[in-house]
C-alpha positions in Angstrom: -8.2 -2.5 9.9 -7.5 -4.0 6.3 -4.2 -2.9 4.9 -2.9 -3.4 1.5 0.6 -3.8 0.0 2.0 -4.0 -2.8 3.8 -7.1 -3.6 5.7 -9.5 -6.0 5.8 -13.0 -4.9 4.4 -12.3 -1.8 7.1 -9.5 -0.7 6.9 -6.0 -0.4 7.4 -4.3 -3.9 9.0 -1.3 -2.8 7.6 0.5 -5.8 4.1 0.8 -5.3 3.7 1.8 -9.2 5.0 -1.3 -10.9 3.2 -3.6 -8.6 1.0 -5.8 -10.6 -0.4 -7.3 -7.4 -1.2 -5.9 -4.2 -1.9 -8.3 -1.0 -5.1 -7.2 1.3 -4.9 -8.0 5.2 -7.1 -8.0 7.9 -5.6 -7.2 11.1 -8.1 -7.8 14.0 -8.0 -5.9 17.9 -5.6 -8.6 18.6 -3.4 -7.6 16.3 -3.1 -11.0 14.8 -3.5 -11.3 11.0 -7.1 -12.8 10.4 -7.6 -13.0 6.5 -5.3 -11.9 3.5 -5.6 -12.3 -0.2 -3.8 -11.4 -2.9 -5.4 -9.4 -5.9 -4.1 -8.8 -9.6 -3.9 -4.7 -10.2 -3.0 -2.8 -13.5 0.2 -1.5 -13.0 0.7 2.6 -13.2 -3.3 2.5 -12.7 -2.9 6.0 -10.8 -6.3 7.0 -9.5 -8.4 3.6 -10.5 -6.6 1.7 -7.6 -7.1 3.9 -4.6 -11.3 3.4 -5.3 -10.8 -0.5 -5.7 -8.7 -0.5 -2.5 -11.3 1.7 -0.7 -14.6 -0.5 -1.9 -12.3 -3.6 -0.4 -12.8 -1.5 2.7 -8.9 -0.9 3.2 -8.3 2.1 5.5 -4.1 1.7 5.4 -1.8 1.3 2.4 1.9 0.4 3.1 4.7 0.9 0.7 8.4 1.5 -0.1 7.8 4.5 -2.4 4.8 6.1 -3.8 4.6 9.2 -6.4 2.4 12.3 -5.8 -0.6 11.0 -7.8 -1.4 8.2 -6.3 -0.9 9.5 -2.6 -3.4 11.9 -3.6 -6.0 9.5 -4.9 -5.5 7.7 -1.4 -6.3 11.2 0.5 -9.1 11.5 -1.6 -10.4 7.9 -0.7 -10.1 8.4 3.3 -7.0 5.9 3.1 -3.8 6.2 5.2 -0.7 6.0 3.3 2.7 5.1 4.8 5.6 5.5 3.1 9.2 4.0 3.4 8.4 0.6 4.6 11.5 -1.5 4.3 9.9 -4.8 6.0 9.5 -7.1 3.1 7.3 -9.5 5.1 3.5 -8.4 4.3 2.5 -10.5 7.8 5.2 -8.8 9.5 4.4 -5.2 8.6 0.8 -4.7 8.7 0.9 -6.4 12.6 3.9 -4.0 13.3 2.2 -1.0 12.0 -0.9 -2.0 14.3 1.5 -2.3 17.3 2.6 1.3 16.6 6.1 -0.5 16.0 6.4 -0.2 12.3 9.7 1.0 11.4 9.7 3.4 8.4 11.7 5.9 6.8 11.5 8.1 3.6 9.6 8.2 0.5 11.9 5.6 -1.8 9.9 6.9 -5.2 12.6 8.5 -7.6 9.9 10.6 -9.1 8.9 12.1 -5.4 6.2 14.6 -5.8 5.5 14.7 -9.4 1.7 14.6 -10.8 1.0 11.3 -12.4 1.4 12.3 -16.2 0.7 8.7 -17.6 -2.1 10.1 -20.0 -4.9 7.7 -18.7 
């Protein structure tokens, strides 16, 4: 399974829309991270990033918070979104998710379910 997480200095960045980097991690069937890479993205790219991550084979995005616009775009790209993630270490977070032990809570995004209005 391929995961993506918004990061800053290789640590979880809580708000998806403010991230300018995403860590992509491949987790094998053994539950171990087999490969990881960090890619640069444009913050608040709304619909563009989900398409790019889908093209790269991402199946799950883990984040602390995310607005409705990106969530809808991920859904259209058949990418699962898990919100309320508090584990700062991307490797620990994806391994925990793969092993069904990831603790997550509520979407911490302060604009909740508002559709993207960034005029792009």
